[in-house]
N, C-alpha and C positions, 0 to 999 in steps of 0.2 A: 419453035424452041420454047420449052416450059419456063415457068417462073423459078428463079434460083435464089433470089434475095428479096426480103420484104423489110422495109424500114418503117419505123413507127415514130412519128413526132408526137410525143406524149401530150395529153391534155385535151379538153373539150374543144379547143380551137386548133388542134393539131390535125394530123392526117396520116394516111397509110399510103405506101407506094411499093410497087413491085417491079423488079428488073428481070430480064431474061439472061441467059448465059453469055450473051454478047455485050451486056451492059445496057441494052435498050430498055426503054420504059414500057412495061407491059400495061400499066395503068396506075392511077392514084385516086384516092377518095378522101374528101374532107372527113374528119372524124365524125361518124354518125352519133347523134346524141338524142337523149329523151329528156323530157321535163321531169325534174325531181322536186322534192319538197322545198329545197332551197337552191334553185337554179337548174343547171343541166348536169347530166352525167353521161358517160359513154354508154351507147346502146351496144352491149356486148354481143347480142344476137346478130345485129347487123354487121358488126366487125367480123364475126365468125362466118357469116354468109358470104361476105366479100372475099375473105381469105379462101373459102372453098371454091368460089367462082374463079378467082384469078389464078389459082393453082390447078384448076381442073380436077380438084378433089384430092390431089397428091399433097396434102397439107404438111407432111413431114419432110418433103424434099428441100424446100427453101431454108436458108438460114435467116432467122428473124433477129433484127437488131433494133432494140428498144432504147429510146433516149430516156435516161434516168431523170427524175424530177430534180429541180434545183434552180436557184436564182429567182424564186417567186417574189413578187413585189408585196405580197400580203400573206398573212397566215391562212386566210380562206383559199387563196389561189394555190398555195403550197399544199393544203389538204386535198384540194381538188385534183391536183397533178399527181399526188401520191396515190389517191384512190384510183385514178385512171391507169397509172403504171401497174399497180397490183392487180387490177381487173384483167388487163391484157396479159400480163405475165401469168396469171392463174389459168386463163384459157389455154395458153400455149403449153404450160406445164402439164395440165391435165391431159391434153391431146398428144403429149410426147414429142413436141416440136423442139428443134434445136434453136436455142436463142442465146444472144449475148447482149450485155448491157453496154451502153456508152454514155459518157457525159457529153453535154453540148460542147464543152471546152475541148475534149479529145477529138471529136470528129471535125470541129471547126479548125483546130490547129493543123490537122493533116490536110484538109481539103481547101482551107482558106488561109494559107500561111501568111503571117505578118499582118493579118487583119486586126484592126482596132475594135474594141468591144462594141462601139456604137455603129460600126459599119457592116456588121455580120449579115443583116437581112439583105442589104443591097448587093453585097459581094456574093452571097449565096444565090440570089436570083440571077446575077450575071453569069455565074458558073453553070447553073442549071440551064440557062438559055443556050450556052455554048454546047453543053453536053447533049441536050435533047431539043434541038432547034425547032422541031415541029410542034412542041407543046406550048399552049397558051397560058397555062397555070391559073386559069380562072375557075373558081368554084362553081359558078353558073354562067350562062351566057349573058346575064344581066350585069355581072360583076365588071368593074372597071380596073380593079387592082389585083395583082397576082396574089394567090393564096400562099402566105408565108409557110403555113404548115405543110402544104403539098410540096413546095420546093424543098423544105427541110427534110421531109420524109424520103424524098427521092435521093437526096444527098446522103442521108443516113443509110439507106439501102445500098448505095454505091460504096460507102465506107465499109459496111458490113460485108459486102461481097468481096472486097479486097482483103479483109482481115480473116475471112473464113479459111 
């Protein structure tokens, strides 16, 4: 079964995740980054290469759901998230891909009902473990803690799949 939904947890510490038509996790990837003049920025070529790989080249088939920037703790983080969002949005727009935007509050309200703002990461991880029990959510084998971006990207893909 091919990839039908791709979720994007925006930002340099975010991730991409793909689901199949049954809601199964096809795969996920911590956001690829490159060193820039003032920190890191998204490696748009690596993002596009992963999308081509996970879709088998049928890049227009999936619905892409991109988390909009918001809630940054600093102006610099906000600018980074906005830049990441627009870079990914531009790639998809130029390639004619179907995309929708979602705020963190919208997908969390739907998938994590009644969750208090400080509990979203733990609740999201809990839900992702139930939905995809075989996934470890580690960015690398050396990691000890689940990658929040991978968890969120998978849930964003699930949200987008249900909204399409």
